[in-house]
DSSP file (Angstrom, degrees, kcal/mol; ACC not computed):
  #  RESIDUE AA STRUCTURE BP1 BP2  ACC     N-H-->O    O-->H-N    N-H-->O    O-->H-N    TCO  KAPPA ALPHA  PHI   PSI    X-CA   Y-CA   Z-CA
    1    1 A X              0   0    0      0, 0.0     3,-0.2     0, 0.0     0, 0.0   0.000 360.0 360.0 360.0 -44.1   -7.3  -27.0    5.7
    2    2 A X    >   +     0   0    0      1,-0.2     3,-1.2     2,-0.1     0, 0.0  -0.218 360.0 128.5-112.7  41.7  -10.5  -27.7    3.9
    3    3 A X  T 3   +     0   0    0      1,-0.3    -1,-0.2     0, 0.0     0, 0.0   0.708  69.8  55.0 -73.9 -18.4  -12.8  -27.8    7.0
    4    4 A X  T 3  S+     0   0    0     -3,-0.2     2,-0.5     2,-0.1    -1,-0.3   0.330  81.7 105.3 -98.1   9.6  -15.3  -25.4    5.5
    5    5 A X    <   -     0   0    0     -3,-1.2     2,-0.1     4,-0.0    -3,-0.1  -0.787  61.2-147.4 -90.3 126.3  -15.9  -27.4    2.3
    6    6 A X     >  -     0   0    0     -2,-0.5     4,-2.0     1,-0.1     5,-0.1  -0.241  27.7 -99.7 -84.5 177.2  -19.3  -29.2    2.3
    7    7 A X  H  > S+     0   0    0      1,-0.2     4,-2.5     2,-0.2     5,-0.2   0.895 121.4  52.2 -65.7 -40.7  -20.1  -32.5    0.7
    8    8 A X  H  > S+     0   0    0      1,-0.2     4,-2.2     2,-0.2    -1,-0.2   0.902 110.1  48.2 -64.8 -40.6  -21.7  -30.9   -2.4
    9    9 A X  H  > S+     0   0    0      2,-0.2     4,-2.4     1,-0.2    -1,-0.2   0.893 111.2  51.2 -65.9 -38.6  -18.7  -28.7   -3.0
   10   10 A X  H  X S+     0   0    0     -4,-2.0     4,-2.2     2,-0.2    -2,-0.2   0.925 110.9  47.2 -64.6 -44.4  -16.4  -31.8   -2.7
   11   11 A X  H  X S+     0   0    0     -4,-2.5     4,-2.6     1,-0.2     5,-0.2   0.903 111.7  52.0 -62.7 -40.8  -18.4  -33.8   -5.1
   12   12 A X  H  X S+     0   0    0     -4,-2.2     4,-2.5     1,-0.2    -2,-0.2   0.912 109.6  48.9 -62.9 -42.1  -18.5  -30.9   -7.5
   13   13 A X  H  X S+     0   0    0     -4,-2.4     4,-2.4     2,-0.2    -1,-0.2   0.895 111.7  49.4 -64.1 -39.7  -14.7  -30.5   -7.3
   14   14 A X  H  X S+     0   0    0     -4,-2.2     4,-2.4     2,-0.2    -2,-0.2   0.934 112.6  46.5 -65.3 -46.0  -14.2  -34.3   -8.0
   15   15 A X  H  X S+     0   0    0     -4,-2.6     4,-2.2     1,-0.2    -2,-0.2   0.910 113.3  49.6 -62.8 -41.9  -16.5  -34.2  -11.0
   16   16 A X  H  X S+     0   0    0     -4,-2.5     4,-2.4    -5,-0.2    -1,-0.2   0.894 110.5  50.3 -64.1 -39.7  -14.8  -31.1  -12.3
   17   17 A X  H  X>S+     0   0    0     -4,-2.4     4,-2.7     2,-0.2     5,-0.6   0.900 110.2  49.8 -65.3 -40.6  -11.4  -32.7  -11.9
   18   18 A X  H  X5S+     0   0    0     -4,-2.4     4,-1.4     1,-0.2    -1,-0.2   0.905 113.4  46.8 -64.5 -39.9  -12.5  -35.9  -13.7
   19   19 A X  H  <5S+     0   0    0     -4,-2.2    -2,-0.2    -5,-0.2    -1,-0.2   0.889 118.1  40.8 -69.9 -38.1  -13.8  -33.8  -16.6
   20   20 A X  H  <5S+     0   0    0     -4,-2.4    -2,-0.2    -5,-0.2    -3,-0.2   0.947 130.7  22.6 -76.6 -49.0  -10.7  -31.6  -16.8
   21   21 A X  H  X5S-     0   0    0     -4,-2.7     4,-0.5    -5,-0.2    -3,-0.2   0.705 102.8-128.5 -95.2 -20.8   -8.0  -34.2  -16.4
   22   22 A X  H  X< -     0   0    0     -4,-1.4     4,-1.3    -5,-0.6     3,-0.3   0.108  28.4 -83.7  85.5 154.5   -9.7  -37.4  -17.3
   23   23 A X  H  4 S+     0   0    0      1,-0.2     4,-0.5     2,-0.2    -1,-0.1   0.747 125.1  54.9 -68.9 -22.8   -9.9  -40.6  -15.3
   24   24 A X  H  4 S+     0   0    0      1,-0.2     4,-0.3     2,-0.1    -1,-0.2   0.839 115.4  35.5 -81.2 -31.6   -6.5  -41.9  -16.6
   25   25 A X  H  X S+     0   0    0     -4,-0.5     4,-2.0    -3,-0.3     3,-0.2   0.578  95.5  87.9 -94.5 -11.4   -4.4  -38.8  -15.6
   26   26 A X  H  X S+     0   0    0     -4,-1.3     4,-2.5     1,-0.2     5,-0.2   0.886  84.5  51.9 -60.7 -43.8   -6.4  -38.0  -12.4
   27   27 A X  H  > S+     0   0    0     -4,-0.5     4,-2.1     1,-0.2    -1,-0.2   0.898 111.0  48.9 -61.0 -38.0   -4.3  -40.2  -10.0
   28   28 A X  H  > S+     0   0    0     -4,-0.3     4,-2.2    -3,-0.2    -1,-0.2   0.893 111.6  49.3 -66.1 -40.0   -1.0  -38.7  -11.2
   29   29 A X  H  X S+     0   0    0     -4,-2.0     4,-2.5     2,-0.2    -2,-0.2   0.898 110.0  51.2 -66.0 -41.3   -2.5  -35.1  -10.7
   30   30 A X  H  X S+     0   0    0     -4,-2.5     4,-2.5     2,-0.2    -2,-0.2   0.907 110.6  48.9 -63.4 -41.5   -3.6  -36.0   -7.2
   31   31 A X  H  X S+     0   0    0     -4,-2.1     4,-2.4    -5,-0.2    -2,-0.2   0.917 112.1  48.6 -62.9 -43.3   -0.1  -37.3   -6.3
   32   32 A X  H  X S+     0   0    0     -4,-2.2     4,-2.2     2,-0.2    -2,-0.2   0.910 113.0  47.2 -64.0 -42.3    1.5  -34.2   -7.7
   33   33 A X  H  X S+     0   0    0     -4,-2.5     4,-2.5     2,-0.2    -2,-0.2   0.922 113.0  48.0 -66.6 -44.1   -0.8  -31.9   -5.8
   34   34 A X  H  X S+     0   0    0     -4,-2.5     4,-2.3     1,-0.2    -2,-0.2   0.888 111.6  50.7 -65.3 -37.8   -0.4  -33.8   -2.5
   35   35 A X  H  X S+     0   0    0     -4,-2.4     4,-2.1    -5,-0.2    -1,-0.2   0.903 110.8  49.6 -64.1 -40.7    3.4  -33.7   -3.0
   36   36 A X  H  X S+     0   0    0     -4,-2.2     4,-2.2     2,-0.2    -2,-0.2   0.919 111.1  48.3 -63.6 -44.8    3.3  -30.0   -3.6
   37   37 A X  H  X S+     0   0    0     -4,-2.5     4,-2.3     1,-0.2    -2,-0.2   0.901 110.5  52.0 -63.1 -40.9    1.1  -29.4   -0.5
   38   38 A X  H  X S+     0   0    0     -4,-2.3     4,-2.3     1,-0.2    -1,-0.2   0.903 110.1  48.4 -62.2 -41.5    3.5  -31.5    1.6
   39   39 A X  H  X S+     0   0    0     -4,-2.1     4,-2.5     2,-0.2    -2,-0.2   0.887 110.3  51.2 -66.6 -38.9    6.5  -29.5    0.4
   40   40 A X  H  X S+     0   0    0     -4,-2.2     4,-2.4     2,-0.2    -2,-0.2   0.911 111.0  48.6 -64.8 -41.3    4.8  -26.2    1.2
   41   41 A X  H  X S+     0   0    0     -4,-2.3     4,-2.7     2,-0.2    -2,-0.2   0.914 111.7  49.0 -64.2 -42.7    4.0  -27.4    4.7
   42   42 A X  H  X S+     0   0    0     -4,-2.3     4,-2.5     2,-0.2    -2,-0.2   0.911 112.1  48.9 -62.4 -42.3    7.6  -28.6    5.2
   43   43 A X  H  X S+     0   0    0     -4,-2.5     4,-2.2     2,-0.2    -2,-0.2   0.916 112.4  48.5 -62.6 -43.0    8.9  -25.2    4.0
   44   44 A X  H  X S+     0   0    0     -4,-2.4     4,-2.3     2,-0.2    -2,-0.2   0.920 112.1  48.3 -63.7 -45.2    6.5  -23.4    6.3
   45   45 A X  H  X S+     0   0    0     -4,-2.7     4,-2.3     1,-0.2    -2,-0.2   0.905 112.2  48.5 -63.9 -41.4    7.4  -25.4    9.3
   46   46 A X  H  X S+     0   0    0     -4,-2.5     4,-2.3     1,-0.2    -1,-0.2   0.888 110.8  51.3 -67.6 -36.7   11.1  -25.0    8.7
   47   47 A X  H  X S+     0   0    0     -4,-2.2     4,-2.3     2,-0.2    -2,-0.2   0.906 110.0  49.7 -65.0 -40.5   10.7  -21.2    8.3
   48   48 A X  H  X S+     0   0    0     -4,-2.3     4,-2.5     2,-0.2    -2,-0.2   0.915 111.4  48.6 -63.2 -43.1    8.8  -21.1   11.6
   49   49 A X  H  X S+     0   0    0     -4,-2.3     4,-2.4     2,-0.2    -2,-0.2   0.887 110.3  51.7 -65.1 -38.6   11.5  -23.0   13.3
   50   50 A X  H  X S+     0   0    0     -4,-2.3     4,-2.0     2,-0.2    -2,-0.2   0.920 111.1  47.4 -63.3 -42.9   14.2  -20.7   11.9
   51   51 A X  H  X S+     0   0    0     -4,-2.3     4,-2.0     2,-0.2    -2,-0.2   0.922 112.1  49.7 -65.1 -43.5   12.4  -17.6   13.1
   52   52 A X  H  X S+     0   0    0     -4,-2.5     4,-1.4     1,-0.2    -1,-0.2   0.902 111.6  48.7 -62.0 -40.9   11.9  -19.1   16.6
   53   53 A X  H  < S+     0   0    0     -4,-2.4    -1,-0.2     1,-0.2    -2,-0.2   0.859 112.0  49.0 -69.5 -33.0   15.5  -20.0   16.8
   54   54 A X  H  < S+     0   0    0     -4,-2.0    -1,-0.2     1,-0.2    -2,-0.2   0.821 106.3  56.9 -73.7 -31.5   16.6  -16.5   15.7
   55   55 A X  H  < S-     0   0    0     -4,-2.0     3,-0.3     1,-0.2    -1,-0.2   0.840 105.4-137.1 -70.3 -32.4   14.3  -14.8   18.2
   56   56 A X    ><  -     0   0    0     -4,-1.4     3,-1.2     1,-0.2    -1,-0.2  -0.392  32.3 -53.3 102.9 178.8   15.9  -16.6   21.1
   57   57 A X  G >  S+     0   0    0      1,-0.3     3,-1.4     2,-0.1    -1,-0.2   0.727 122.2  69.3 -70.5 -22.2   14.6  -18.3   24.3
   58   58 A X  G 3  S+     0   0    0      1,-0.3    -1,-0.3    -3,-0.3     3,-0.2   0.692 102.3  47.3 -70.9 -14.5   12.5  -15.4   25.5
   59   59 A X  G X  S+     0   0    0     -3,-1.2     3,-1.5    -7,-0.2    -1,-0.3  -0.051  71.9 119.3-111.3  30.7   10.1  -15.9   22.6
   60   60 A X  T <  S+     0   0    0     -3,-1.4    -1,-0.1     1,-0.3    -2,-0.1   0.779  77.2  50.7 -68.7 -24.4    9.7  -19.7   23.0
   61   61 A X  T 3  S+     0   0    0     -3,-0.2    -1,-0.3    -4,-0.2     2,-0.2   0.311  82.0 130.3 -92.2   9.0    6.0  -19.3   23.6
   62   62 A X    <   -     0   0    0     -3,-1.5     2,-0.4   -10,-0.1    -3,-0.1  -0.432  39.9-164.7 -67.4 130.0    5.5  -17.2   20.5
   63   63 A X    >   -     0   0    0     -2,-0.2     3,-1.3     1,-0.1     4,-0.2  -0.962  20.1-144.7-117.0 135.1    2.7  -18.3   18.2
   64   64 A X  G >  S+     0   0    0     -2,-0.4     3,-1.4     1,-0.3     4,-0.2   0.727  98.7  69.0 -70.5 -21.1    2.4  -17.1   14.6
   65   65 A X  G >  S+     0   0    0      1,-0.3     3,-1.4     2,-0.2    -1,-0.3   0.748  86.3  69.8 -66.9 -22.3   -1.4  -17.1   15.0
   66   66 A X  G <  S+     0   0    0     -3,-1.3    -1,-0.3     1,-0.3    -2,-0.2   0.661  83.5  71.1 -69.6 -14.9   -0.9  -14.2   17.4
   67   67 A X  G <  S+     0   0    0     -3,-1.4     2,-0.4    -4,-0.2    -1,-0.3   0.676  73.4  99.2 -75.3 -16.2    0.1  -12.1   14.4
   68   68 A X  S <> S-     0   0    0     -3,-1.4     4,-2.6    -4,-0.2     5,-0.2  -0.585  78.2-136.6 -68.0 126.7   -3.5  -12.1   13.2
   69   69 A X  H  > S+     0   0    0     -2,-0.4     4,-2.5     1,-0.2     5,-0.2   0.866 101.5  51.9 -57.7 -38.8   -5.0   -8.8   14.3
   70   70 A X  H  > S+     0   0    0      1,-0.2     4,-2.4     2,-0.2    -1,-0.2   0.926 112.3  45.5 -63.6 -43.7   -8.2  -10.3   15.5
   71   71 A X  H  > S+     0   0    0     -6,-0.2     4,-2.3     2,-0.2    -2,-0.2   0.904 112.6  51.5 -65.6 -41.1   -6.4  -12.9   17.6
   72   72 A X  H  X S+     0   0    0     -4,-2.6     4,-2.2     2,-0.2    -2,-0.2   0.933 112.6  44.5 -61.7 -47.4   -4.1  -10.2   19.0
   73   73 A X  H  X S+     0   0    0     -4,-2.5     4,-2.5     2,-0.2     5,-0.2   0.907 112.0  52.8 -65.7 -41.4   -6.9   -7.9   20.0
   74   74 A X  H  X S+     0   0    0     -4,-2.4     4,-1.9    -5,-0.2    -1,-0.2   0.912 110.8  47.5 -61.1 -42.2   -8.9  -10.8   21.5
   75   75 A X  H  X S+     0   0    0     -4,-2.3     4,-1.3     1,-0.2    -1,-0.2   0.900 112.4  49.1 -65.4 -40.2   -6.0  -11.9   23.6
   76   76 A X  H  < S+     0   0    0     -4,-2.2    -2,-0.2     1,-0.2    -1,-0.2   0.882 113.0  47.0 -68.0 -37.7   -5.3   -8.3   24.8
   77   77 A X  H >< S+     0   0    0     -4,-2.5     3,-1.0     1,-0.2     6,-0.2   0.824 105.5  59.4 -74.6 -30.4   -9.0   -7.8   25.7
   78   78 A X  H 3< S+     0   0    0     -4,-1.9    -1,-0.2     1,-0.2    -2,-0.2   0.868 109.7  42.9 -64.9 -34.9   -9.3  -11.1   27.6
   79   79 A X  T 3< S+     0   0    0     -4,-1.3     2,-0.4    -5,-0.1    -1,-0.2   0.367  98.6  93.2 -91.4   5.6   -6.5  -10.1   30.0
   80   80 A X    X   -     0   0    0     -3,-1.0     3,-0.9    -4,-0.1    -4,-0.0  -0.849  60.8-154.8-106.9 133.8   -7.8   -6.5   30.4
   81   81 A X  T >  S+     0   0    0     -2,-0.4     3,-0.9     1,-0.2     4,-0.3   0.583  87.8  76.7 -80.4  -9.4  -10.2   -5.6   33.3
   82   82 A X  T 3>  +     0   0    0      1,-0.2     4,-1.8     2,-0.1     3,-0.3   0.435  66.5  95.1 -78.1   2.2  -11.5   -2.6   31.3
   83   83 A X  H <> S+     0   0    0     -3,-0.9     4,-2.4     1,-0.2    -1,-0.2   0.845  77.0  58.9 -62.6 -33.7  -13.6   -5.1   29.2
   84   84 A X  H <> S+     0   0    0     -3,-0.9     4,-2.2     1,-0.2    -1,-0.2   0.900 105.4  48.8 -62.1 -40.8  -16.6   -4.4   31.5
   85   85 A X  H  > S+     0   0    0     -4,-0.3     4,-2.5    -3,-0.3    -1,-0.2   0.881 110.0  52.1 -65.5 -37.6  -16.5   -0.8   30.6
   86   86 A X  H  X S+     0   0    0     -4,-1.8     4,-2.4     2,-0.2    -2,-0.2   0.910 110.0  47.9 -65.4 -42.1  -16.3   -1.6   27.0
   87   87 A X  H  X S+     0   0    0     -4,-2.4     4,-2.1     2,-0.2    -2,-0.2   0.888 111.5  51.0 -65.2 -38.1  -19.4   -3.9   27.2
   88   88 A X  H  X S+     0   0    0     -4,-2.2     4,-1.3     2,-0.2    -2,-0.2   0.920 111.8  46.9 -65.1 -43.1  -21.3   -1.2   29.1
   89   89 A X  H  X S+     0   0    0     -4,-2.5     4,-1.0     1,-0.2     3,-0.3   0.900 111.6  51.5 -63.3 -41.3  -20.4    1.4   26.4
   90   90 A X  H  < S+     0   0    0     -4,-2.4     3,-0.3     1,-0.2    -1,-0.2   0.862 106.9  53.3 -65.1 -36.2  -21.4   -1.1   23.7
   91   91 A X  H  < S+     0   0    0     -4,-2.1    -1,-0.2     1,-0.2    -2,-0.2   0.796 107.3  51.4 -72.2 -26.6  -24.8   -1.8   25.4
   92   92 A X  H  < S+     0   0    0     -4,-1.3     2,-0.6    -3,-0.3    -1,-0.2   0.686  97.1  77.8 -82.2 -17.4  -25.7    2.0   25.5
   93   93 A X     <  -     0   0    0     -4,-1.0     2,-0.7    -3,-0.3    -1,-0.1  -0.836  59.8-172.5 -98.1 117.9  -24.9    2.5   21.8
   94   94 A X     >  -     0   0    0     -2,-0.6     4,-2.2     1,-0.2     5,-0.2  -0.875   3.3-175.5-111.8  98.2  -27.7    1.3   19.5
   95   95 A X  H  > S+     0   0    0     -2,-0.7     4,-2.7     1,-0.2     5,-0.2   0.863  82.2  55.5 -62.6 -38.9  -26.4    1.6   15.9
   96   96 A X  H  > S+     0   0    0      1,-0.2     4,-2.2     2,-0.2    -1,-0.2   0.920 109.7  46.1 -62.6 -43.4  -29.6    0.6   14.3
   97   97 A X  H  > S+     0   0    0      2,-0.2     4,-2.4     1,-0.2    -1,-0.2   0.909 112.6  50.7 -65.5 -41.8  -31.6    3.3   16.2
   98   98 A X  H  X S+     0   0    0     -4,-2.2     4,-2.2     1,-0.2    -2,-0.2   0.914 110.8  48.4 -62.6 -42.7  -28.9    5.9   15.3
   99   99 A X  H  X S+     0   0    0     -4,-2.7     4,-2.5     1,-0.2    -1,-0.2   0.890 111.0  50.6 -65.7 -39.1  -29.0    4.9   11.6
  100  100 A X  H  X S+     0   0    0     -4,-2.2     4,-2.5    -5,-0.2    -1,-0.2   0.897 109.6  50.9 -65.0 -39.5  -32.8    5.1   11.6
  101  101 A X  H  X S+     0   0    0     -4,-2.4     4,-2.3     2,-0.2    -2,-0.2   0.906 111.5  47.5 -63.1 -42.2  -32.7    8.6   13.2
  102  102 A X  H  X S+     0   0    0     -4,-2.2     4,-2.3     2,-0.2    -2,-0.2   0.917 112.2  49.4 -65.6 -42.6  -30.2    9.8   10.5
  103  103 A X  H  X S+     0   0    0     -4,-2.5     4,-2.4     1,-0.2    -2,-0.2   0.897 111.3  49.9 -64.1 -39.8  -32.3    8.3    7.7
  104  104 A X  H  X>S+     0   0    0     -4,-2.5     5,-2.2     1,-0.2     4,-0.9   0.899 110.6  50.0 -64.7 -39.8  -35.4   10.0    9.1
  105  105 A X  H  <5S+     0   0    0     -4,-2.3     3,-0.3     3,-0.2    -2,-0.2   0.896 112.3  47.2 -66.1 -38.8  -33.6   13.3    9.3
  106  106 A X  H  <5S+     0   0    0     -4,-2.3    -2,-0.2     1,-0.2    -1,-0.2   0.903 115.5  44.6 -68.3 -40.8  -32.4   13.0    5.7
  107  107 A X  H  <5S-     0   0    0     -4,-2.4    -1,-0.2    -5,-0.2    -2,-0.2   0.531 112.7-118.7 -82.7  -5.7  -35.9   12.0    4.5
  108  108 A X  T  <5 +     0   0    0     -4,-0.9     2,-0.2    -3,-0.3    -3,-0.2   0.710  64.8 140.7  79.3  20.5  -37.6   14.8    6.5
  109  109 A X      < -     0   0    0     -5,-2.2     2,-0.4    -6,-0.2    -1,-0.3  -0.647  57.6-108.8 -94.7 154.0  -39.7   12.4    8.6
  110  110 A X        -     0   0    0     -2,-0.2     2,-0.4    38,-0.0    -1,-0.0  -0.659  32.1-144.0 -77.4 132.3  -40.4   12.8   12.3
  111  111 A X        -     0   0    0     -2,-0.4     2,-0.7   -10,-0.1   -10,-0.0  -0.787  13.7-123.2 -97.7 144.2  -38.6   10.2   14.4
  112  112 A X        -     0   0    0     -2,-0.4     2,-0.3     1,-0.0   -11,-0.0  -0.760  27.8-127.7 -86.8 118.9  -40.3    8.8   17.5
  113  113 A X        -     0   0    0     -2,-0.7     2,-0.3     1,-0.0    -1,-0.0  -0.494  21.2-148.5 -70.3 128.4  -38.0    9.4   20.5
  114  114 A X        -     0   0    0     -2,-0.3     2,-0.2     1,-0.1    -1,-0.0  -0.695  28.7 -97.0 -92.5 147.4  -37.4    6.2   22.4
  115  115 A X        -     0   0    0     -2,-0.3     2,-0.3     2,-0.0    -1,-0.1  -0.464  49.6-173.4 -65.4 129.8  -36.9    6.4   26.1
  116  116 A X    >   -     0   0    0     -2,-0.2     3,-1.0     1,-0.1   -24,-0.0  -0.864  37.2-116.9-124.1 158.5  -33.2    6.4   26.8
  117  117 A X  T 3  S+     0   0    0     -2,-0.3     3,-0.3     1,-0.3    -1,-0.1   0.728 114.0  54.9 -66.2 -19.8  -31.1    6.2   30.0
  118  118 A X  T 3   +     0   0    0      1,-0.2     4,-0.4     2,-0.1    -1,-0.3  -0.252  66.6 125.4-107.2  45.3  -29.7    9.6   29.3
  119  119 A X    X   +     0   0    0     -3,-1.0     3,-0.7     1,-0.2     4,-0.4   0.808  65.6  63.0 -72.8 -30.0  -33.1   11.5   29.0
  120  120 A X  G >  S+     0   0    0     -3,-0.3     3,-1.4     1,-0.2     4,-0.3   0.900  97.4  53.8 -65.8 -42.7  -32.2   14.0   31.7
  121  121 A X  G >  S+     0   0    0      1,-0.3     3,-1.0     2,-0.2     4,-0.4   0.706  94.0  73.1 -66.9 -15.4  -29.2   15.6   29.8
  122  122 A X  G <  S+     0   0    0     -3,-0.7     3,-0.5    -4,-0.4    -1,-0.3   0.760  92.1  55.9 -68.4 -22.7  -31.5   16.2   26.8
  123  123 A X  G X  S+     0   0    0     -3,-1.4     3,-1.5    -4,-0.4    -1,-0.2   0.608  85.7  84.6 -82.6 -12.2  -33.2   19.0   28.7
  124  124 A X  G X  S+     0   0    0     -3,-1.0     3,-1.5    -4,-0.3    -1,-0.2   0.819  75.9  65.4 -63.8 -34.1  -29.9   20.9   29.3
  125  125 A X  G 3  S+     0   0    0     -3,-0.5    -1,-0.3    -4,-0.4    -2,-0.1   0.598  81.6  82.3 -67.2  -5.7  -29.8   22.7   25.9
  126  126 A X  G <  S+     0   0    0     -3,-1.5     7,-0.6     1,-0.1     2,-0.6   0.805  83.5  66.2 -67.3 -27.0  -32.9   24.7   26.9
  127  127 A X  E <   -A  132   0A   0     -3,-1.5     2,-0.5    -4,-0.2     5,-0.2  -0.852  65.0-177.1-100.4 123.7  -30.7   27.1   28.9
  128  128 A X  E >  S-A  131   0A   0      3,-2.6     3,-1.3    -2,-0.6    -3,-0.0  -0.971  73.0 -12.5-120.9 117.3  -28.4   29.2   26.9
  129  129 A X  T 3  S-     0   0    0     -2,-0.5    -1,-0.1     1,-0.3     3,-0.1   0.789 127.3 -56.2  66.8  28.7  -26.1   31.5   28.8
  130  130 A X  T 3  S+     0   0    0      1,-0.2     2,-0.3    -3,-0.0    -1,-0.3   0.352 122.9  86.9  87.0  -6.3  -27.9   31.1   32.1
  131  131 A X  E <  S-A  128   0A   0     -3,-1.3    -3,-2.6     4,-0.1    -1,-0.2  -0.898  78.2-114.0-123.1 155.6  -31.3   32.2   30.7
  132  132 A X  E     -A  127   0A   0     -2,-0.3    -5,-0.2    -5,-0.2     3,-0.1  -0.277  37.5-101.5 -78.0 174.6  -34.0   30.2   28.9
  133  133 A X  S    S+     0   0    0     -7,-0.6    -1,-0.1     1,-0.2    -6,-0.1   0.853 120.8  44.5 -68.2 -34.2  -34.8   31.0   25.3
  134  134 A X  S > >S+     0   0    0      7,-0.1     3,-0.9     2,-0.1     5,-0.8   0.746  97.6  85.9 -85.2 -21.7  -37.9   33.0   26.0
  135  135 A X  T 3 5S+     0   0    0      1,-0.2    -4,-0.1     2,-0.1     0, 0.0  -0.554  94.9  17.9 -78.4 142.1  -36.3   35.0   28.9
  136  136 A X  T 3 5S+     0   0    0     -2,-0.2    -1,-0.2     1,-0.1    -2,-0.1   0.498 101.5  91.9  82.0   2.1  -34.4   38.1   27.9
  137  137 A X  T X 5S-     0   0    0     -3,-0.9     3,-1.4     3,-0.2    -2,-0.1   0.090 107.2 -99.3-114.8  21.8  -35.9   38.4   24.5
  138  138 A X  T 3 5S-     0   0    0      1,-0.3    -3,-0.1     2,-0.0     3,-0.1   0.800  75.6 -61.1  68.9  27.7  -38.8   40.6   25.4
  139  139 A X  T 3 <S+     0   0    0     -5,-0.8    -1,-0.3     1,-0.3    -4,-0.1   0.377 103.9 134.1  80.8  -6.5  -41.2   37.7   25.6
  140  140 A X    <   -     0   0    0     -3,-1.4     2,-0.5    -6,-0.1    -1,-0.3  -0.327  58.8-113.4 -73.5 160.0  -40.7   36.9   21.9
  141  141 A X        -     0   0    0     -3,-0.1     2,-0.2    -2,-0.0    -7,-0.1  -0.826  22.3-149.1-100.9 130.8  -40.1   33.4   20.9
  142  142 A X        -     0   0    0     -2,-0.5     2,-0.1     1,-0.1    -9,-0.1  -0.575  39.0 -84.8 -87.3 156.9  -36.7   32.3   19.5
  143  143 A X        -     0   0    0     -2,-0.2     2,-0.8     1,-0.1    -1,-0.1  -0.379  41.9-119.6 -64.2 139.5  -36.5   29.5   16.9
  144  144 A X    >   -     0   0    0      1,-0.2     3,-0.6     4,-0.1    -1,-0.1  -0.718  25.5-169.8 -83.0 109.7  -36.5   26.1   18.5
  145  145 A X  T 3  S+     0   0    0     -2,-0.8    -1,-0.2     1,-0.2     4,-0.1   0.676  81.2  61.8 -76.3 -17.5  -33.2   24.6   17.4
  146  146 A X  T 3  S+     0   0    0      2,-0.1    -1,-0.2    -3,-0.1     2,-0.2   0.700  90.5  81.3 -82.5 -19.1  -34.1   21.1   18.7
  147  147 A X  S <  S-     0   0    0     -3,-0.6     2,-0.3     1,-0.1    -4,-0.0  -0.529  92.0-103.1 -83.7 153.7  -37.1   20.8   16.4
  148  148 A X        -     0   0    0     -2,-0.2     2,-0.2     1,-0.1    -1,-0.1  -0.575  36.2-125.4 -76.2 137.1  -36.7   19.7   12.8
  149  149 A X        -     0   0    0     -2,-0.3     2,-0.2    -4,-0.1    -1,-0.1  -0.486  27.5-102.1 -78.7 150.8  -37.0   22.5   10.4
  150  150 A X        -     0   0    0     -2,-0.2    -1,-0.1     1,-0.1     3,-0.1  -0.527  45.1-105.5 -68.8 139.7  -39.5   22.3    7.5
  151  151 A X        -     0   0    0     -2,-0.2    -1,-0.1   -43,-0.1     3,-0.1  -0.393  42.3-100.4 -65.7 145.5  -37.7   21.4    4.3
  152  152 A X        -     0   0    0      1,-0.1    -1,-0.1    -3,-0.1     3,-0.1  -0.300  45.4 -92.6 -65.0 151.0  -37.3   24.4    1.9
  153  153 A X        -     0   0    0      1,-0.1     2,-0.3    -3,-0.1    -1,-0.1  -0.365  46.1-103.9 -64.5 141.6  -39.8   24.6   -0.9
  154  154 A X        -     0   0    0     -3,-0.1    -1,-0.1     1,-0.1     3,-0.1  -0.508  38.9-121.6 -68.7 127.5  -38.5   22.9   -4.1
  155  155 A X        -     0   0    0     -2,-0.3     2,-0.2     1,-0.1    -1,-0.1  -0.294  33.6 -93.6 -68.3 156.6  -37.4   25.6   -6.6
  156  156 A X        -     0   0    0      1,-0.1     2,-0.2     0, 0.0    -1,-0.1  -0.509  43.3-118.2 -72.3 135.1  -39.1   25.7   -9.9
  157  157 A X        -     0   0    0     -2,-0.2     3,-0.1     1,-0.1    -1,-0.1  -0.496  25.9-116.3 -76.3 141.2  -37.2   23.7  -12.5
  158  158 A X        -     0   0    0     -2,-0.2    -1,-0.1     1,-0.1     3,-0.1  -0.351  43.7 -86.2 -70.9 158.7  -35.8   25.6  -15.5
  159  159 A X        -     0   0    0      1,-0.1     2,-0.3    -2,-0.0    -1,-0.1  -0.283  49.9 -98.4 -65.3 152.4  -37.2   24.6  -18.9
  160  160 A X        -     0   0    0     -3,-0.1     2,-0.6     1,-0.0    -1,-0.1  -0.545  33.8-162.9 -75.3 130.6  -35.6   21.7  -20.7
  161  161 A X    >>  -     0   0    0     -2,-0.3     4,-0.7     1,-0.1     3,-0.6  -0.938   8.0-170.3-117.5 107.9  -33.0   22.8  -23.4
  162  162 A X  T 34 S+     0   0    0     -2,-0.6     3,-0.3     1,-0.2    -1,-0.1   0.772  85.8  57.7 -71.0 -25.1  -32.2   20.0  -25.8
  163  163 A X  T 34 S+     0   0    0      1,-0.2    -1,-0.2     2,-0.2    -2,-0.0   0.778 100.9  57.4 -75.5 -24.9  -29.3   22.0  -27.3
  164  164 A X  T <4        0   0    0     -3,-0.6    -1,-0.2     1,-0.2    -2,-0.2   0.729 360.0 360.0 -78.2 -20.4  -27.6   22.3  -24.0
  165  165 A X     <        0   0    0     -4,-0.7    -1,-0.2    -3,-0.3    -2,-0.2   0.460 360.0 360.0 -96.0 360.0  -27.4   18.6  -23.4
């Protein structure tokens, strides 16, 4: 129950209890708290047994810890053979790189393209409708949609009006 409490926290709680309740009332408070915890555990155990008995024999292996969503998902993934595909998908997705690319795009900086396993499909947008961008346009150059656009010039700020604020 208290497995994540360190020694320093335990000493702090003891000192705080002595200061709040005093050394003469502390043993009575500890007995009352331990009796309360024991009653809560008994109530919990009896409720679990009542639920198991109501569910019937087909749920005799039912564990209440399985109701925790993390535990449920972990159990479902352990028995699933698609886990290899999930790991492969997870290894190809680099969240840190994606976030840096988005931040660079927002701040208007050039991002350095890193070599990726899917570098070949990146060249596919060059052909639009079966022709390249420069073909069929009379030799003129169309805007390159894959390059970052220059940010628009900042408009001139209007003069400050103290009465408007």
